[in-house]
C-alpha positions in Angstrom: 0.9 180.8 46.0 2.1 179.8 42.6 5.0 177.4 42.1 7.0 180.4 40.5 6.5 182.7 43.5 7.4 179.7 45.9 10.6 179.0 44.1 11.4 182.9 44.3 10.7 182.9 48.0 13.0 179.8 48.7 15.9 181.3 46.6 15.6 184.6 48.5 15.7 182.9 51.8 18.8 180.9 50.8 20.8 184.1 49.9 22.4 186.1 52.7 21.1 189.6 53.2 23.2 192.7 52.2 23.9 193.4 55.8 25.1 189.9 56.4 27.5 190.1 53.5 28.9 193.5 54.8 29.5 192.0 58.3 31.2 189.1 56.9 33.6 191.1 54.8 34.2 193.4 57.8 35.0 190.4 60.0 37.3 189.0 57.5 39.2 192.3 57.0 39.5 192.7 60.6 40.9 189.1 61.0 43.4 189.7 58.1 44.4 193.1 59.8 45.0 191.5 63.1 47.1 188.6 61.5 49.2 191.2 59.7 49.6 193.3 62.9 50.6 190.3 64.8 53.1 189.2 62.0 54.6 192.7 61.9 55.1 192.8 65.7 56.6 189.3 65.7 58.8 190.3 62.9 59.9 193.5 64.7 60.5 191.6 67.8 62.7 189.0 65.9 64.4 191.9 64.2 65.1 193.5 67.6 66.3 190.3 69.1 68.6 189.7 66.1 70.0 193.3 66.5 70.6 192.8 70.2 72.4 189.4 69.5 74.5 191.0 66.8 75.5 193.7 69.2 76.3 191.2 71.9 78.4 189.1 69.5 80.3 192.0 68.6 81.3 193.0 72.1 84.9 193.0 73.5 85.5 189.7 75.1 85.9 189.4 79.0 88.8 187.3 80.0 88.7 184.7 82.8 92.3 183.4 83.7 92.1 180.1 85.5 94.7 179.4 88.1 96.7 182.7 87.5 98.7 183.7 90.6 97.3 186.9 92.3 98.4 190.0 90.5 99.5 188.1 87.4 96.0 187.7 86.1 95.5 191.4 86.1 98.8 192.0 84.2 97.9 189.4 81.5 94.2 190.7 81.3 95.7 194.2 80.8 98.0 192.9 77.9 94.9 191.2 76.2 92.8 194.3 76.6 95.4 196.3 74.9 94.9 194.3 71.7 93.1 196.2 68.9 89.8 195.4 67.4 88.9 192.4 69.7 85.3 191.2 69.3 83.8 188.1 70.7 82.5 186.8 67.4 85.9 186.9 65.6 86.4 183.3 64.5 90.3 183.8 65.1 89.9 185.3 68.4 91.1 182.2 70.4 94.1 181.7 68.1 95.1 185.5 68.4 94.9 185.2 72.2 97.0 182.0 72.2 99.8 183.8 70.1 99.8 186.7 72.5 99.9 184.5 75.5 102.7 182.3 73.9 104.9 185.5 73.9 104.3 186.3 77.5 107.5 185.4 79.6 105.1 184.5 82.6 103.3 181.9 80.7 105.0 178.6 80.6 102.4 176.7 78.5 98.9 177.5 77.1 96.5 174.8 77.9 93.3 176.1 76.5 91.5 179.2 75.2 87.8 178.9 74.7 84.6 181.0 74.3 81.9 180.3 76.7 78.7 182.5 77.2 78.8 185.9 75.4 81.2 187.7 75.9 83.3 185.5 78.1 86.5 183.7 77.3 88.2 181.2 79.6 91.9 180.8 79.6 93.9 178.0 81.1 97.7 178.2 81.2 100.7 176.9 83.3 102.6 180.0 84.7 106.1 180.4 85.6 106.9 181.2 89.3 110.0 182.7 90.6 112.6 180.4 92.1 115.3 182.9 92.9 116.5 186.5 92.6 119.8 187.0 90.6 121.8 190.1 91.8 123.4 192.1 89.2 124.6 195.7 88.9 122.3 197.0 91.7 119.3 195.3 90.3 117.6 191.9 91.1 116.2 189.7 88.5 113.7 186.9 88.8 114.4 183.5 87.3 112.2 180.4 87.4 113.4 176.7 88.0 114.1 176.4 84.3 116.5 179.3 84.3 114.0 181.6 82.3 114.4 185.1 83.2 111.1 186.7 84.2 110.1 190.3 83.2 111.0 193.3 85.3 113.6 194.7 87.7 113.3 194.3 91.4 114.5 195.3 94.8 115.5 192.5 97.2 112.7 190.5 98.8 113.5 188.2 101.6 111.0 185.7 100.4 113.4 184.4 97.7 117.1 183.3 98.0 119.5 185.6 96.1 122.1 184.2 93.7 125.1 186.4 93.6 128.2 186.2 91.3 126.5 185.1 87.9 128.7 186.3 85.3 127.7 188.3 82.1 124.5 190.3 81.4 121.1 189.0 81.8 119.2 187.8 78.8 115.9 189.3 77.6 112.7 188.3 79.6 111.4 185.0 78.5 114.8 183.7 77.4 117.0 181.0 79.2 119.8 182.3 81.3 122.6 180.1 80.3 125.4 180.9 82.7 126.5 177.5 84.1 126.9 179.0 87.7 123.1 179.8 87.6 122.4 176.1 87.1 124.6 175.3 90.2 123.0 178.1 92.3 119.3 176.9 91.5 120.3 173.3 92.3 121.7 174.6 95.7 118.4 176.6 96.3 116.3 173.5 95.5 118.2 171.3 98.0 117.6 173.9 100.8 113.9 174.4 100.2 112.6 171.8 102.8 115.4 172.3 105.3 114.2 173.5 108.9 116.8 176.3 108.9 115.9 177.6 105.4 114.9 181.1 106.6 118.4 181.6 108.2 120.0 181.3 104.5 119.7 184.4 102.5 121.5 183.3 99.3 124.3 181.7 97.5 127.4 183.4 96.3 129.1 181.9 93.1 131.7 184.4 92.3 134.4 181.8 92.4 132.6 179.0 90.7 134.8 176.4 89.4 137.7 178.4 90.7 137.4 181.2 88.1 138.8 183.7 90.6 141.0 181.6 92.8 141.4 178.0 92.5 142.6 177.6 96.2 139.6 179.4 97.4 136.1 177.9 98.1 133.8 177.8 95.0 130.5 178.5 96.7 129.4 180.0 99.9 125.9 180.5 101.5 125.0 183.9 103.0 123.2 183.8 106.3 120.9 186.3 108.0 123.8 187.5 110.3 125.9 190.5 109.1 128.7 189.1 107.0 127.6 185.6 107.9 128.8 182.8 105.6 128.8 179.0 105.2 131.6 177.6 103.1 129.9 175.1 101.0 132.6 174.1 98.5 131.9 172.6 95.0 128.5 172.5 93.3 126.3 169.5 93.9 127.6 166.6 91.8 131.0 168.3 91.2 132.7 167.4 94.6 136.2 166.0 94.5 137.6 164.9 97.7 135.1 166.7 99.8 131.7 166.1 101.4 128.7 165.3 99.2 125.8 167.6 99.1 123.8 165.2 101.3 126.6 165.2 103.9 126.9 168.9 104.0 123.1 169.4 104.5 123.3 166.8 107.4 125.9 168.9 109.1 123.8 172.0 108.8 120.7 170.1 110.0 122.6 168.7 113.1 124.0 172.4 113.9 120.2 173.6 113.8 119.1 170.8 116.0 121.7 171.2 118.6 122.1 174.9 118.6 119.1 176.5 116.8 121.4 177.8 114.1 122.6 176.3 110.7 125.8 178.1 111.1 126.2 176.9 114.7 126.0 180.5 116.0 129.3 181.5 114.4 130.1 184.2 111.7 131.6 181.7 109.4 131.9 177.8 109.2 133.3 175.5 106.5 131.2 172.2 105.9 133.0 171.2 102.8 136.0 169.1 104.2 135.5 167.0 107.4 132.7 164.2 107.3 130.1 164.8 109.9 131.3 168.2 111.3 132.2 171.6 110.4 135.5 173.6 110.7 136.0 177.3 111.2 138.1 179.0 108.6 141.5 180.5 109.9 
């Protein structure tokens, strides 16, 4: 073979065949197609996830009230759910919730409002609890220990002591009831809370507080669970003049309960305001 023919043969052997070139291009196109398909699928999946995430972030929040008394959590949740256009992603959501809670008479203090997992919002507050029922014009109103009137009108419930004889009209819910006799009545109720005869006492009568009706008559009386039963207490705690102190009066009632099973000694009416260590019966 001539050198020229030999070089031509070597060149032909080094070049790929037509079939080989076709196979290579087909393989390359398939690879590119698969890559594009995978990319499109990944992009579609990411887009779908983004859409779902956006939908989740725009959900109405679900409220979780930590430590709210039974029944009150539902009332507050209903109030929050009544707010317009609430979405979890709203950057002002927690502030808006705080503002609403601050205007709720049952809420004493808002501790925290924070977003957790979508769409949950955790709320922590200090809540007001009823300390007594104030009787007025056929209705009963709840007040807490700070004299704040709580929302609503109620019928009598024996779990709370009644304060009777508070002058004037009740304030709006959430406002402090400033009547001075209410302060005295709440002080009386607080002093009776831990007494063993507490369930025998139904309330405090303050119509003659500081002698506003009759300066010669007792200022404060306790109502008992007997029909027309009463314990003449005298002046408000800390306002005694020439009469037993609050501690002495409580001691008399405690001794009656220990010896006779009744704070009122089993009588319709007793007076514990005057004689140290014992009661008298009003004439």
